[in-house]
DOTI-5398 format. One line per field, with one value per residue (C-alpha): residue number from 1; y, x, z. Coordinates in steps of 0.25 Angstrom, whole numbers. Layout:
BEGIN
k: (NUM|...)
y: (Y|...)
x: (X|...)
z: (Z|...)
//
This chain:
BEGIN
k: (1|2|3|4|5|6|7|8|9|10|11|12|13|14|15|16|17|18|19|20|21|22|23|24|25|26|27|28|29|30|31|32|33|34|35|36|37|38|39|40|41|42|43|44|45|46|47|48|49|50|51|52|53|54|55|56|57|58|59|60|61|62|63|64|65|66|67|68|69|70|71|72|73|74|75|76|77|78|79|80|81|82|83|84|85|86|87|88|89|90|91|92|93|94|95|96|97|98|99|100|101|102|103|104|105|106|107|108|109|110|111|112|113|114|115|116|117|118|119|120|121|122|123|124|125|126|127|128|129|130|131|132|133|134|135|136|137|138|139|140|141|142|143|144|145|146|147|148|149|150|151|152|153|154|155|156|157|158|159|160|161|162|163|164|165|166|167|168|169|170|171|172|173|174|175|176|177|178|179|180|181|182|183|184|185|186|187|188|189|190|191|192|193|194|195|196|197|198|199|200|201|202|203|204|205|206|207|208|209|210|211|212|213|214|215|216|217|218|219|220|221|222|223|224|225|226|227|228|229|230|231|232|233|234|235|236|237|238|239|240|241|242|243|244|245|246|247|248|249|250|251|252|253|254|255|256|257|258|259|260|261|262|263|264|265|266|267|268|269|270|271|272|273|274|275|276|277|278|279|280|281|282|283|284|285|286|287|288|289|290|291|292|293|294|295|296|297|298|299|300|301|302|303|304|305|306|307|308|309|310|311|312|313|314|315|316|317|318|319|320|321|322|323|324|325|326|327|328|329|330|331|332|333|334|335|336|337|338|339|340|341|342|343|344|345|346|347|348|349|350|351|352|353|354|355|356|357|358|359|360|361|362|363|364|365|366|367|368|369|370|371|372|373|374|375|376|377|378|379|380|381|382|383|384|385|386|387|388|389|390|391|392|393|394|395|396|397|398|399|400|401|402|403|404|405|406|407|408|409|410|411|412|413|414|415|416|417|418|419|420|421|422|423|424|425|426|427|428|429|430|431|432|433|434|435|436|437|438|439|440|441|442|443)
y: (-91|-95|-104|-93|-85|-96|-97|-83|-84|-96|-86|-76|-85|-91|-77|-73|-87|-83|-69|-73|-84|-74|-65|-75|-80|-65|-61|-74|-70|-56|-62|-71|-59|-50|-62|-63|-48|-48|-61|-54|-42|-50|-58|-45|-38|-51|-51|-37|-38|-51|-43|-31|-42|-47|-33|-31|-44|-38|-24|-30|-40|-27|-20|-30|-32|-18|-19|-31|-23|-12|-21|-27|-14|-11|-24|-22|-9|-17|-28|-18|-11|-25|-24|-37|-47|-60|-66|-70|-55|-50|-60|-57|-41|-44|-52|-40|-29|-35|-37|-23|-16|-25|-19|-5|-8|2|-3|8|17|12|2|6|8|1|-7|-10|-20|-21|-31|-36|-30|-37|-45|-59|-56|-52|-62|-62|-75|-82|-97|-103|-95|-86|-74|-75|-63|-66|-56|-54|-45|-39|-33|-26|-22|-15|-21|-35|-39|-51|-56|-63|-70|-67|-73|-66|-72|-68|-79|-83|-78|-86|-77|-66|-65|-56|-54|-49|-43|-40|-29|-29|-17|-6|-3|12|20|35|35|48|43|36|27|35|33|31|26|26|12|17|24|10|5|14|12|25|37|48|49|64|71|79|68|54|49|59|57|42|34|29|30|26|13|4|15|23|37|39|51|47|55|44|30|16|6|-8|-17|-20|-20|-26|-39|-33|-29|-15|-5|2|15|20|34|47|57|53|51|60|56|61|48|35|24|11|-2|-8|-3|8|10|22|20|35|47|53|68|81|74|83|80|66|55|40|28|15|2|6|16|15|28|24|37|52|57|72|85|80|89|86|71|61|46|35|21|9|4|9|21|20|32|29|43|56|63|78|91|87|96|92|77|66|52|42|30|17|9|15|26|22|34|32|47|59|63|78|81|96|105|97|84|73|58|48|34|23|13|1|-11|-24|-37|-36|-22|-26|-38|-29|-18|-8|7|19|25|37|36|51|62|65|80|85|100|107|105|91|77|63|53|39|27|19|21|28|27|41|40|54|62|71|84|86|97|95|84|83|68|60|46|34|27|31|38|30|33|24|16|14|25|33|47|57|69|78|83|69|67|54|48|41|36|50|57|66|57|69|76|63|60|75|74|60|55|40|37|32|25|11|0|-11|-22|-20|-29|-26|-34|-36|-43|-51|-55|-65|-69|-65|-61|-51|-54|-62|-66|-81|-84|-78|-85|-80|-81)
x: (-336|-322|-321|-324|-313|-303|-308|-305|-291|-289|-295|-285|-273|-278|-279|-265|-259|-266|-260|-247|-248|-252|-241|-230|-236|-236|-222|-217|-224|-219|-204|-206|-210|-199|-189|-195|-194|-180|-176|-183|-176|-163|-166|-170|-158|-150|-157|-154|-140|-139|-146|-136|-125|-132|-133|-118|-115|-122|-116|-101|-104|-107|-95|-86|-91|-88|-74|-71|-76|-67|-55|-57|-54|-43|-36|-38|-29|-19|-18|-17|-5|1|-1|-8|-3|-9|-22|-17|-13|-27|-34|-24|-27|-42|-41|-33|-41|-55|-52|-46|-58|-68|-63|-66|-80|-88|-103|-115|-114|-127|-138|-148|-149|-138|-137|-123|-115|-100|-89|-78|-66|-54|-44|-49|-64|-62|-56|-54|-48|-46|-51|-51|-59|-65|-61|-69|-72|-76|-81|-90|-102|-108|-122|-125|-139|-139|-125|-129|-120|-122|-109|-110|-98|-99|-90|-91|-84|-78|-77|-68|-55|-49|-55|-45|-35|-23|-20|-6|-5|10|11|24|33|29|40|43|47|49|38|43|43|30|26|20|5|4|16|16|19|29|36|38|52|57|70|75|72|74|59|56|50|63|73|66|61|66|54|59|56|70|71|56|50|49|53|40|41|37|39|39|38|37|44|40|51|48|56|70|80|92|96|96|81|84|81|93|94|106|109|114|104|93|82|71|58|51|48|55|48|54|51|65|78|84|98|103|116|119|119|105|109|102|88|77|62|64|58|63|59|66|68|82|90|105|110|124|130|127|114|117|110|96|85|70|73|66|72|67|72|66|79|93|98|113|120|133|139|135|122|125|119|105|93|79|83|76|82|72|80|74|87|101|109|122|129|143|146|142|128|125|112|108|97|86|90|86|90|81|88|78|89|80|90|89|93|106|109|107|116|127|125|123|121|119|132|138|152|154|150|136|132|118|115|106|94|95|95|97|90|97|90|103|118|126|140|146|160|164|158|147|143|129|120|115|104|103|109|98|101|97|110|125|134|147|159|166|172|159|162|151|151|148|142|134|125|120|106|105|91|88|75|74|74|62|53|46|58|64|51|51|66|68|54|52|67|68|54|54|46|42|32|20|11|-4|-12|-27|-36|-48|-58|-66|-79|-74|-86|-89|-90|-102|-107|-104|-108|-113|-112|-123|-120)
z: (360|365|352|342|349|347|332|329|334|324|312|316|315|301|296|300|295|281|281|284|273|262|267|266|252|248|253|246|233|234|236|224|215|220|216|203|200|204|196|184|186|187|174|167|170|166|153|150|152|143|132|134|133|120|114|118|109|97|99|100|89|79|85|83|68|66|72|63|50|54|57|43|37|46|43|28|29|38|28|17|25|27|42|42|32|35|39|53|55|51|61|72|70|70|84|90|84|87|101|103|96|103|116|111|107|114|118|118|131|135|131|141|156|164|152|144|137|135|133|142|136|142|134|139|136|121|113|98|93|79|79|66|56|66|74|88|97|111|121|133|131|144|145|158|164|177|181|177|166|156|149|135|130|115|103|90|77|65|54|42|47|35|25|29|17|15|1|-3|-18|-22|-33|-41|-41|-50|-59|-57|-70|-72|-83|-89|-104|-107|-118|-131|-131|-146|-155|-170|-174|-183|-172|-164|-164|-175|-182|-179|-169|-178|-182|-182|-194|-195|-194|-193|-206|-216|-224|-227|-215|-214|-198|-197|-193|-204|-214|-211|-212|-198|-188|-173|-161|-151|-153|-146|-145|-141|-150|-149|-161|-153|-146|-132|-133|-135|-147|-152|-161|-168|-172|-166|-160|-169|-159|-165|-158|-146|-137|-137|-129|-129|-121|-123|-122|-132|-137|-144|-150|-153|-146|-140|-141|-142|-141|-135|-132|-132|-122|-122|-114|-115|-106|-107|-114|-120|-127|-132|-133|-129|-123|-124|-125|-122|-120|-114|-114|-106|-106|-98|-97|-89|-87|-90|-98|-103|-110|-118|-116|-110|-106|-106|-109|-105|-104|-97|-99|-91|-89|-82|-81|-74|-73|-73|-81|-87|-94|-101|-99|-92|-87|-86|-81|-85|-87|-80|-84|-74|-73|-65|-63|-56|-57|-59|-60|-68|-62|-70|-66|-51|-52|-59|-48|-60|-57|-66|-71|-77|-82|-83|-74|-68|-69|-64|-65|-55|-65|-66|-57|-57|-49|-47|-40|-37|-39|-50|-55|-59|-65|-67|-56|-51|-55|-48|-41|-27|-26|-42|-41|-32|-30|-22|-22|-24|-34|-37|-45|-55|-44|-36|-25|-21|-25|-13|-17|-9|-21|-23|-17|-11|-10|4|11|17|4|2|-8|-13|-17|-22|-32|-37|-40|-45|-49|-46|-47|-33|-31|-27|-35|-25|-26|-17|-10|-4|5|6|15|11|23|15|23|37|45|55|70|73|87|88|102|115|128|139|154)
//
């Protein structure tokens, strides 16, 4: 009986040991399970931040490609405006502009609960460098989930920098002309280089063609002259006041050895024009020369006469401008004229009434004084006397850089326009590529 009681005590101890063992094992298992859950949560959160960082890499890659495309358009304009003129200047501008605009990329406000991605925006964390034929963009993209960040180092590349070419095209200076007396559209062959310019029905041929071309009984309204009949390359016409056509268009110089008086409704264009005697009593005349206009005596009693002179005017007598008569002198100089410092000259007096005007691009010498109305002599240069001393007259309108350009054009047409050669720049991008992700370094 006593032994049975002792065995019951041992059984109790055994049960207690077993209970303790199972309790220990249970607690150990539960601790391991909790540890696993925590580790899984950490791994999951880290995995989510990595995924967010990768999402940011894709987002910034697309954003940088868009920046690059817009920069190409911007650079094109700068090249055309000659703000960027070399390949090196374009690449340097690309580097600076890309860096500044990458800093200003705005990520989405939210990509999920407690989730975001961004980049480090300090200068040392964003670099844009040219290496050989590549432009390398390095930045750090940070993905964050519940305050757990993952930082990915990213390198993007733009290839084929050497394909960027700046092309410069030079356009020669366009010759500026008045263009007031135009070439006739149709010329009868018999009115080409006629022997005489007295070719109207009333006076020209007198029924026998003596004044016509090749003795043809031809009446001409418009005449074309393009062949010289003199050793100096001009065509000469003798006679006195015997021009009786409506238009003379000459691609060479013309010389008239007699007077050109009492002409009306006449248009003349010539490379140069020399009227060796008087040019008086003109009415409704338009005379244009590409180069110089020389008159051997006076120009007086004018009525609605317009002289468009591409070169210089030289008058061996008086010049009286009356009744809406206008003279425009562009002052185009030949090499010989420049070397001899030739200027326009009037050996008599210059008179301009209130209805007329004279526009001069350059200097003019007036030997016998001025009689002009206020602002009717408009000049970009100076007026001098026979001794070369400048004539100071308050009525002269001097053209300066501050002169109203619209008023000047209205008054003087294109007398003062400047013809200059121009250059234009364009850019070719060739096979240059958009940015692409070249490498990602994971932590």
